[in-house]
C-alpha positions as CSV (number, residue, x, y, z in Angstrom):
1,M,66.1,-56.7,-61.3
2,R,65.8,-56.6,-65.1
3,R,62.9,-59.0,-65.1
4,V,61.1,-56.8,-62.5
5,L,61.7,-53.7,-64.6
6,L,60.4,-55.4,-67.7
7,A,57.3,-56.4,-65.8
8,A,56.9,-52.7,-64.8
9,M,57.0,-51.7,-68.4
10,F,53.9,-53.8,-69.1
11,A,52.2,-52.8,-65.9
12,F,52.6,-49.1,-66.8
13,A,52.1,-49.3,-70.5
14,P,51.0,-46.2,-72.6
15,G,47.2,-45.7,-72.6
16,A,46.7,-45.8,-68.9
17,T,43.7,-43.9,-67.5
18,P,44.1,-40.4,-66.1
19,A,43.8,-41.8,-62.6
20,A,47.1,-43.5,-63.2
21,T,48.8,-40.1,-63.0
22,E,47.1,-38.9,-59.8
23,I,49.5,-38.3,-56.9
24,T,48.2,-40.1,-53.9
25,W,51.3,-40.4,-51.7
26,P,51.6,-38.1,-48.7
27,I,53.8,-35.2,-49.6
28,D,56.4,-36.1,-47.0
29,Q,57.2,-39.2,-49.0
30,Y,58.4,-37.2,-52.1
31,D,59.0,-33.6,-50.9
32,P,59.6,-33.5,-47.2
33,G,61.2,-30.0,-47.6
34,S,58.0,-28.5,-48.9
35,E,57.2,-26.9,-45.6
36,T,60.3,-24.8,-46.0
37,K,59.8,-24.2,-49.7
38,P,57.9,-26.3,-52.3
39,A,59.7,-28.0,-55.1
40,D,59.9,-26.2,-58.4
41,L,58.5,-29.2,-60.3
42,V,56.7,-32.3,-59.2
43,L,56.3,-35.2,-61.7
44,P,53.9,-38.1,-61.1
45,M,55.1,-41.7,-60.8
46,P,53.5,-45.0,-61.1
47,C,51.4,-46.2,-58.2
48,G,50.3,-42.7,-57.1
49,G,53.9,-41.7,-56.4
50,A,55.8,-38.5,-57.3
51,M,59.3,-37.1,-57.6
52,A,60.3,-33.5,-56.8
53,F,62.7,-31.5,-59.0
54,Q,64.5,-28.1,-58.7
55,K,65.1,-25.7,-61.5
56,V,68.8,-24.9,-62.2
57,S,69.3,-21.7,-64.2
58,V,72.3,-21.4,-66.5
59,P,72.5,-17.8,-67.6
60,I,73.3,-17.5,-71.3
61,D,71.9,-15.9,-74.5
62,A,69.1,-18.4,-75.0
63,S,68.3,-16.9,-78.5
64,N,71.7,-18.3,-79.7
65,P,71.7,-22.1,-79.8
66,L,75.5,-22.2,-79.8
67,D,75.9,-20.0,-76.6
68,D,76.8,-21.8,-73.4
69,R,78.3,-20.8,-70.1
70,R,81.9,-21.2,-69.2
71,L,82.5,-22.6,-65.7
72,R,85.5,-23.3,-63.5
73,V,84.9,-26.6,-61.7
74,G,87.1,-28.8,-59.6
75,Q,89.5,-27.6,-56.8
76,S,93.2,-26.9,-56.4
77,Q,94.1,-29.6,-53.8
78,K,97.2,-31.2,-55.3
79,E,96.8,-34.5,-53.4
80,T,93.8,-35.5,-55.5
81,G,94.6,-33.2,-58.4
82,Y,94.9,-36.2,-60.8
83,S,91.1,-36.6,-60.3
84,D,89.5,-33.4,-59.3
85,Y,91.9,-30.5,-60.2
86,L,90.5,-27.2,-61.5
87,R,89.3,-27.3,-65.1
88,T,87.2,-25.2,-67.5
89,D,84.0,-26.7,-68.8
90,Y,80.8,-25.4,-70.5
91,L,77.2,-25.8,-69.6
92,R,73.8,-25.0,-71.1
93,G,70.4,-26.0,-69.8
94,A,68.0,-28.2,-71.9
95,F,65.1,-25.7,-71.5
96,T,64.7,-22.0,-72.1
97,D,63.0,-19.4,-69.9
98,P,60.9,-17.2,-72.2
99,A,60.7,-14.4,-69.6
100,G,64.3,-14.2,-68.5
101,G,66.0,-15.5,-71.7
102,D,68.2,-17.9,-69.7
103,S,68.5,-21.6,-70.1
104,F,67.8,-24.1,-67.3
105,Y,67.5,-27.8,-66.4
106,Y,65.8,-29.7,-63.7
107,I,67.5,-32.0,-61.2
108,A,65.8,-34.2,-58.6
109,R,65.5,-32.5,-55.3
110,Y,66.3,-35.7,-53.5
111,E,68.1,-39.0,-54.1
112,M,65.6,-41.6,-55.4
113,T,64.0,-43.4,-52.4
114,Q,63.2,-47.0,-51.8
115,A,59.5,-46.3,-52.3
116,Q,60.1,-44.6,-55.6
117,A,62.3,-47.4,-56.9
118,R,59.7,-50.0,-55.8
119,A,57.0,-48.2,-57.7
120,L,59.1,-48.2,-60.9
121,K,59.5,-51.9,-60.5
122,G,55.8,-52.4,-60.5
123,D,55.0,-52.8,-56.7
124,C,52.1,-50.6,-55.9
125,A,51.8,-51.3,-52.2
126,P,51.4,-48.1,-50.2
127,P,54.7,-46.5,-49.2
128,K,55.9,-47.1,-45.7
129,R,57.5,-44.5,-43.5
130,G,60.9,-46.2,-43.6
131,E,60.9,-46.3,-47.4
132,R,61.8,-42.6,-47.6
133,T,65.3,-44.0,-47.3
134,A,67.6,-43.4,-50.3
135,E,67.6,-46.4,-52.6
136,G,71.0,-48.1,-52.7
137,G,72.6,-51.4,-53.7
138,M,72.2,-50.9,-57.4
139,T,74.5,-51.2,-60.4
140,W,75.1,-48.4,-62.9
141,F,72.9,-50.4,-65.4
142,D,70.1,-50.5,-62.8
143,A,70.2,-46.8,-62.5
144,V,70.0,-46.3,-66.2
145,E,67.2,-48.8,-66.4
146,L,65.2,-47.0,-63.7
147,S,65.6,-43.8,-65.7
148,R,64.4,-45.5,-68.8
149,V,61.3,-47.0,-67.2
150,Y,60.4,-43.8,-65.6
151,S,60.9,-41.8,-68.8
152,E,58.8,-44.3,-70.8
153,W,56.0,-44.2,-68.2
154,L,55.9,-40.4,-68.2
155,L,56.0,-40.1,-72.0
156,G,53.3,-42.8,-72.4
157,T,51.1,-41.9,-69.4
158,A,51.8,-38.4,-68.1
159,R,53.3,-36.4,-71.0
160,D,51.3,-33.3,-70.1
161,A,53.2,-33.2,-66.7
162,L,56.5,-32.7,-68.5
163,P,57.9,-29.2,-69.3
164,E,56.9,-28.0,-72.7
165,T,59.4,-28.3,-75.5
166,V,59.3,-27.2,-79.1
167,G,59.4,-30.5,-80.9
168,G,60.4,-33.7,-79.2
169,A,59.8,-34.3,-75.5
170,A,61.6,-34.2,-72.2
171,W,63.0,-37.4,-70.6
172,L,65.0,-38.5,-67.6
173,R,68.6,-39.6,-67.3
174,L,71.6,-39.6,-65.0
175,P,73.3,-36.2,-64.6
176,T,76.6,-35.3,-66.2
177,E,79.4,-34.5,-63.8
178,T,79.3,-30.8,-64.7
179,E,75.5,-30.6,-64.3
180,W,75.9,-32.3,-60.9
181,E,78.8,-30.1,-59.7
182,Y,77.2,-26.8,-60.9
183,A,74.0,-27.7,-59.0
184,A,75.9,-28.9,-55.9
185,R,77.8,-25.7,-55.6
186,G,74.6,-23.6,-55.8
187,G,74.5,-22.7,-59.5
188,A,73.6,-19.1,-60.4
189,V,71.8,-18.4,-57.1
190,I,74.9,-18.6,-54.9
191,D,77.3,-15.6,-54.5
192,P,80.1,-15.9,-57.1
193,L,82.6,-15.7,-54.3
194,D,81.0,-18.7,-52.6
195,F,80.7,-20.8,-55.8
196,T,84.4,-21.7,-55.7
197,Q,84.3,-22.8,-52.1
198,R,85.2,-26.4,-51.2
199,R,81.7,-26.9,-49.8
200,F,78.6,-24.7,-50.5
201,F,78.0,-24.1,-46.8
202,G,81.5,-22.7,-46.2
203,E,82.6,-23.0,-42.5
204,A,79.1,-23.9,-41.2
205,N,78.6,-27.2,-39.2
206,I,78.8,-30.1,-41.7
207,D,76.5,-32.2,-39.5
208,D,73.7,-29.7,-40.3
209,Y,73.9,-30.6,-44.1
210,V,75.5,-34.0,-44.5
211,K,74.9,-37.6,-43.5
212,H,78.5,-39.0,-43.4
213,A,80.5,-41.7,-41.6
214,G,80.7,-39.7,-38.4
215,N,77.0,-39.3,-37.8
216,S,75.2,-42.1,-39.7
217,R,76.5,-45.5,-38.4
218,G,77.2,-46.4,-42.0
219,K,73.6,-46.9,-43.1
220,L,71.6,-45.0,-45.7
221,S,69.0,-42.7,-44.2
222,A,65.7,-41.0,-45.1
223,V,66.2,-38.2,-47.6
224,G,65.6,-34.6,-46.6
225,L,66.7,-34.8,-43.0
226,R,69.5,-32.3,-43.3
227,L,69.5,-28.7,-44.6
228,A,69.3,-28.0,-48.3
229,N,71.9,-26.3,-50.5
230,P,71.2,-22.8,-52.0
231,L,69.2,-24.4,-54.9
232,G,67.0,-26.4,-52.5
233,L,68.7,-29.7,-53.1
234,Y,68.9,-32.1,-50.2
235,D,71.6,-34.7,-49.5
236,I,73.8,-33.5,-52.4
237,Y,76.7,-34.4,-50.1
238,G,76.6,-37.7,-48.2
239,N,73.8,-40.3,-47.8
240,A,74.0,-42.3,-51.1
241,E,76.8,-41.7,-53.5
242,E,75.3,-40.6,-56.7
243,L,76.0,-42.3,-60.1
244,M,76.9,-40.2,-63.1
245,L,76.1,-40.6,-66.7
246,E,79.5,-40.5,-68.2
247,P,82.6,-42.7,-67.4
248,Y,85.6,-41.7,-65.4
249,R,88.5,-39.8,-66.9
250,L,91.6,-38.4,-65.2
251,N,92.3,-34.7,-64.9
252,A,95.4,-33.9,-67.0
253,I,96.3,-30.7,-65.2
254,G,93.3,-28.8,-66.2
255,R,91.9,-30.8,-69.1
256,T,90.1,-34.1,-69.4
257,H,92.5,-37.0,-70.0
258,G,92.1,-39.2,-73.1
259,Q,91.7,-42.6,-71.3
260,V,88.1,-43.6,-70.5
261,G,87.6,-45.6,-67.3
262,G,84.9,-47.0,-65.1
263,I,81.9,-45.6,-63.1
264,V,81.9,-42.2,-61.5
265,T,80.1,-41.3,-58.3
266,R,79.8,-37.8,-56.8
267,G,78.9,-36.4,-53.4
268,G,80.3,-39.1,-51.1
269,S,78.1,-41.3,-48.9
270,V,77.4,-42.3,-45.3
271,L,80.8,-44.2,-45.5
272,S,82.7,-41.0,-46.4
273,S,84.8,-39.2,-43.8
274,V,84.4,-35.4,-43.4
275,D,87.6,-34.8,-45.4
276,E,86.1,-36.8,-48.3
277,I,83.0,-34.6,-48.5
278,Y,83.4,-31.7,-51.0
279,S,81.9,-30.5,-54.3
280,A,84.7,-31.5,-56.6
281,R,85.3,-35.0,-55.2
282,R,85.1,-37.8,-57.8
283,V,85.4,-41.5,-57.2
284,E,86.0,-44.2,-59.8
285,Y,84.7,-47.8,-59.6
286,P,85.0,-50.7,-62.1
287,L,81.9,-51.3,-64.1
288,F,82.2,-55.0,-63.5
289,K,83.4,-57.1,-60.6
290,I,86.8,-58.8,-61.3
291,A,85.8,-61.9,-59.2
292,D,82.8,-63.1,-61.2
293,G,82.4,-60.7,-64.1
294,T,79.0,-59.4,-63.0
295,A,78.1,-55.7,-62.9
296,L,79.4,-54.0,-59.8
297,R,76.6,-53.4,-57.2
298,G,77.6,-50.8,-54.6
299,D,75.7,-50.8,-51.3
300,M,75.8,-47.0,-51.3
301,F,75.2,-46.5,-55.1
302,G,72.2,-44.2,-55.5
303,L,70.9,-41.8,-58.2
304,R,69.5,-38.3,-58.6
305,L,67.8,-37.9,-62.0
306,V,68.0,-34.9,-64.4
307,L,65.3,-33.9,-66.8
308,S,66.7,-33.4,-70.3
309,R,65.8,-33.3,-74.0
310,N,67.3,-33.5,-77.5
311,V,69.4,-30.5,-78.7
312,A,68.1,-30.6,-82.3
313,T,64.4,-30.9,-81.8
314,T,63.0,-29.4,-85.0
315,D,64.2,-28.7,-88.6
316,G,64.0,-25.0,-87.7
317,V,66.4,-25.5,-84.7
318,V,68.8,-27.5,-86.8
319,S,68.7,-24.8,-89.5
320,D,69.4,-22.1,-86.9
321,I,72.3,-24.1,-85.5
322,H,73.7,-24.7,-89.0
323,D,73.5,-21.1,-90.0
324,R,75.1,-19.8,-86.8
325,W,77.8,-22.4,-86.9
326,I,78.7,-21.5,-90.5
327,A,78.8,-17.8,-89.5
328,L,81.0,-18.5,-86.5
329,A,83.3,-20.7,-88.5
330,E,83.7,-18.1,-91.3
331,A,84.4,-15.4,-88.7
332,S,87.3,-17.5,-87.4
333,S,88.3,-19.4,-90.6
334,G,91.8,-20.1,-91.5
335,D,94.6,-22.2,-90.1
336,T,94.8,-21.0,-86.5
337,A,98.2,-22.6,-86.1
338,A,99.6,-20.4,-88.9
339,D,100.2,-16.7,-88.9
340,P,97.6,-15.1,-91.3
341,L,100.0,-12.2,-92.0
342,A,102.7,-14.7,-93.1
343,T,100.2,-16.5,-95.4
344,L,99.2,-13.1,-96.9
345,S,102.9,-12.2,-97.4
346,S,103.3,-15.5,-99.3
347,L,100.3,-14.7,-101.5
348,I,101.8,-11.2,-102.3
349,D,105.2,-12.7,-103.2
350,E,103.5,-15.3,-105.5
351,E,101.1,-12.9,-107.2
352,T,102.3,-11.8,-110.7
353,D,99.6,-9.3,-111.5
354,P,100.9,-5.9,-110.2
355,R,97.4,-4.6,-109.6
356,K,96.4,-7.6,-107.5
357,Q,99.7,-7.5,-105.7
358,A,99.0,-3.8,-104.8
359,S,95.5,-4.7,-103.5
360,L,96.9,-7.5,-101.4
361,S,99.5,-5.2,-100.0
362,E,96.8,-2.7,-99.0
363,L,94.9,-5.6,-97.4
364,Q,98.1,-6.6,-95.5
365,L,98.5,-3.1,-94.2
366,D,94.8,-3.0,-93.0
367,F,95.4,-6.4,-91.4
368,R,98.4,-5.2,-89.5
369,R,96.5,-2.1,-88.3
370,A,93.6,-4.2,-87.2
371,R,96.0,-6.5,-85.3
372,Q,97.7,-3.6,-83.7
373,D,94.4,-2.1,-82.7
374,A,93.3,-5.4,-81.1
375,S,96.6,-5.7,-79.3
376,T,96.3,-2.1,-78.0
377,A,92.7,-2.8,-76.9
378,F,93.8,-5.8,-74.9
379,S,96.7,-4.0,-73.5
380,E,94.5,-1.1,-72.4
381,A,91.9,-3.5,-70.9
382,A,94.7,-5.2,-69.0
383,K,96.0,-1.8,-67.7
384,S,92.5,-0.7,-66.7
385,T,91.9,-4.0,-64.8
386,L,95.3,-3.8,-63.1
387,L,94.6,-0.2,-62.0
388,S,91.1,-1.2,-60.8
389,G,92.7,-4.1,-58.7
390,A,95.2,-1.7,-57.2
391,V,92.4,0.8,-56.2
392,L,90.3,-2.0,-54.8
393,I,93.1,-3.2,-52.5
394,G,93.3,0.3,-51.1
395,A,89.5,0.4,-50.7
396,L,89.4,-2.9,-49.0
397,R,92.1,-1.9,-46.6
398,D,90.5,1.4,-45.9
399,G,87.2,-0.3,-45.3
400,V,88.7,-2.7,-42.7
401,A,90.3,0.2,-40.9
402,T,87.0,2.1,-40.9
403,L,85.1,-0.9,-39.6
404,R,87.6,-1.3,-36.8
405,N,87.3,2.3,-35.8
406,R,83.5,2.2,-35.9
407,R,83.5,-1.0,-33.8
408,D,85.6,0.9,-31.2
409,D,83.1,3.7,-31.3
410,V,80.2,1.3,-30.6
411,R,82.1,-0.2,-27.6
412,A,82.8,3.3,-26.3
413,V,79.1,4.2,-26.6
414,V,78.0,1.0,-24.9
415,D,80.4,1.5,-22.1
416,E,79.0,5.0,-21.6
417,I,75.5,3.7,-21.5
418,G,76.5,1.3,-18.8
419,V,77.7,4.1,-16.5
420,T,75.0,6.7,-17.3
421,S,72.0,6.9,-15.1
422,D,70.2,9.7,-16.9
423,A,67.3,8.1,-18.9
424,G,67.3,10.8,-21.7
425,K,71.0,10.5,-22.2
426,R,70.8,6.7,-22.3
427,A,68.2,6.9,-25.0
428,N,70.3,9.3,-27.1
429,L,73.3,7.0,-26.6
430,K,71.3,4.0,-27.7
431,R,70.2,5.8,-30.9
432,T,73.8,6.7,-31.5
433,A,74.9,3.1,-31.1
434,E,72.1,1.9,-33.5
435,Q,73.1,4.5,-36.1
436,I,76.8,3.3,-35.9
437,V,75.7,-0.3,-36.3
438,Q,73.6,0.6,-39.4
439,E,76.7,2.4,-40.8
440,M,78.8,-0.7,-40.1
441,N,76.3,-3.0,-41.9
442,A,76.4,-0.7,-44.9
443,L,80.2,-0.7,-44.8
444,R,80.2,-4.5,-44.7
445,Q,78.0,-4.7,-47.8
446,L,80.2,-2.2,-49.6
447,Q,83.2,-4.3,-48.6
448,R,81.6,-7.4,-50.1
449,T,81.0,-5.5,-53.3
450,Y,84.6,-4.4,-53.4
451,L,85.7,-8.0,-52.8
452,L,83.5,-9.3,-55.6
453,S,85.0,-6.7,-58.0
454,Y,88.5,-7.6,-56.8
455,S,87.8,-11.3,-57.5
456,S,86.5,-10.4,-60.9
457,A,89.6,-8.4,-61.7
458,L,91.8,-11.3,-60.7
459,S,89.7,-13.7,-62.8
460,T,89.7,-11.5,-65.9
461,L,93.5,-11.2,-65.8
462,S,93.9,-14.9,-65.2
463,N,91.5,-16.2,-67.8
464,D,90.7,-13.6,-70.4
465,I,94.0,-11.9,-71.0
466,E,97.2,-13.5,-72.3
467,P,99.9,-13.6,-69.5
468,T,102.4,-11.9,-71.8
469,I,100.0,-9.0,-72.5
470,A,99.2,-8.7,-68.8
471,E,102.9,-8.6,-67.8
472,K,103.7,-6.1,-70.5
473,S,100.8,-3.9,-69.4
474,F,102.0,-4.2,-65.8
475,R,105.5,-3.1,-66.7
476,L,104.2,-0.1,-68.7
477,L,102.0,0.9,-65.8
478,V,104.9,0.7,-63.4
479,D,107.0,3.0,-65.6
480,E,104.1,5.5,-66.1
481,L,103.4,5.7,-62.3
482,M,107.0,6.1,-61.5
483,L,107.4,9.0,-63.9
484,A,104.2,10.6,-62.5
485,D,105.5,10.1,-58.9
486,Q,102.3,8.2,-58.0
487,D,104.1,6.2,-55.3
488,Q,100.9,5.2,-53.4
489,I,99.1,3.7,-56.3
490,L,102.3,2.2,-57.6
491,A,102.7,0.4,-54.2
492,A,99.1,-0.9,-54.4
493,L,99.7,-2.0,-58.0
494,Q,102.7,-4.1,-57.0
495,L,100.7,-5.6,-54.2
496,F,97.9,-6.5,-56.7
497,W,100.4,-8.1,-59.1
498,G,101.6,-10.3,-56.3
499,D,98.0,-11.2,-55.5
500,L,97.5,-12.1,-59.1
501,E,100.4,-14.5,-59.1
502,A,98.9,-16.1,-55.9
503,Y,95.5,-16.3,-57.5
504,R,96.8,-18.0,-60.6
505,A,98.2,-20.7,-58.4
506,R,95.0,-21.2,-56.5
507,P,92.0,-19.6,-58.3
508,D,89.3,-21.4,-56.1
509,M,90.1,-19.3,-53.0
510,T,87.3,-18.8,-50.5
511,E,85.9,-15.3,-49.7
512,T,88.0,-15.3,-46.5
513,D,91.1,-16.3,-48.4
514,L,90.6,-13.5,-50.9
515,L,90.1,-10.9,-48.3
516,T,93.2,-12.2,-46.4
517,L,95.2,-12.0,-49.7
518,A,94.1,-8.4,-50.3
519,L,95.0,-7.3,-46.8
520,T,98.2,-9.1,-45.8
521,R,100.7,-8.7,-48.7
């Protein structure tokens, strides 16, 4: 394959004519989902081909080059926790949206097809219908080489088709695991309650979205035959298993383990069972075959490219990064393992000048006051969040009861319609039923808002507030509510505290699980 790819480099060398970038393939070869919704970006390929990409927004403060988005990826299934347990990671897109101020990156809408791979290898025969099948049977090195050849062709022949960047240029590579999983789950366009689900489609029929072992006869199929995910990505689960950029590492109970391993694939394939299809699943393979020492070639190994660029593109960007990093470092300077107050006390003891010693003592007092203010602020934030959670449990339970009553009202009205012969009365009853249904829809939307706030309160107390502060605040609240004879809110607070403990053990609960948690304790 290397010889073919080297030949392709010469066949598609820089300086080609504008006609070389013209897309002549039928659209169903490179964007079969365009009838539903066109791709966000289409890049030309050699031989008149093309590849479709989707924009993946990563909301951050784009004006700050050090800002990135904290994500919770993985899942809480203990059986495979050594590989795909919950962990915190960070993400920022390679590009910036001037209008919205967010960052974003582009990921291929489909897995690379046989026709696209053939074009990159220098074979310009018109694509056949069957060549919309995902390309498989490659090594990790083949995948990297294909991304290199395509990048060099774009930069040399179709640079104007690439997204604009300030300094440098965009190019293609394999995705990182976090880029892939964030996009697979639905990124920023999916409801936050659904982002943590095992699969992006929840309890819907898996056959509508995935080519897996139960419906594919173990053979790679044409891309785009199943429904897309919320970002418009097709076959993100199943079909070809997609090669990642970085090597495999274990999950050491929430952090990346230190040992670096082999190849990682994501998404499963047509050989995967239904149980093996979920967003967090990671599979490791050796980079080379033990038998003969050659690079491992997997029959189902495929790829989905990501459009990227350098971080430090200009001197101005580097200068901005430098200045912001220095400011951030100075703001948090000092030995974080040591107690700054203890260090200050040592300086006071060692100081021989009474005036300087007095100044340091005043500084020590200010420091203690600031620390106390910060502790108080965190404690008050924890108390406020705990109270909000308690109130939300009550609101969710009241909402369920109200919906149940209104459902009974609708049934009663429908029953009355069935036994009423008077046309005018039937029309009035129908209007009443429609009004109740509208009220129920509004109540369901309000319930969803309550549930999102409830989830946010649990997440804040789990991730942003120290457990000791949260527990101390809970105890204080219990005492305050008991003294004030606020028995109802006290009972709800104790329920919410129990929910918090359950959430900490399994923070990737589905929307249904969260609602059940709020209603059944």
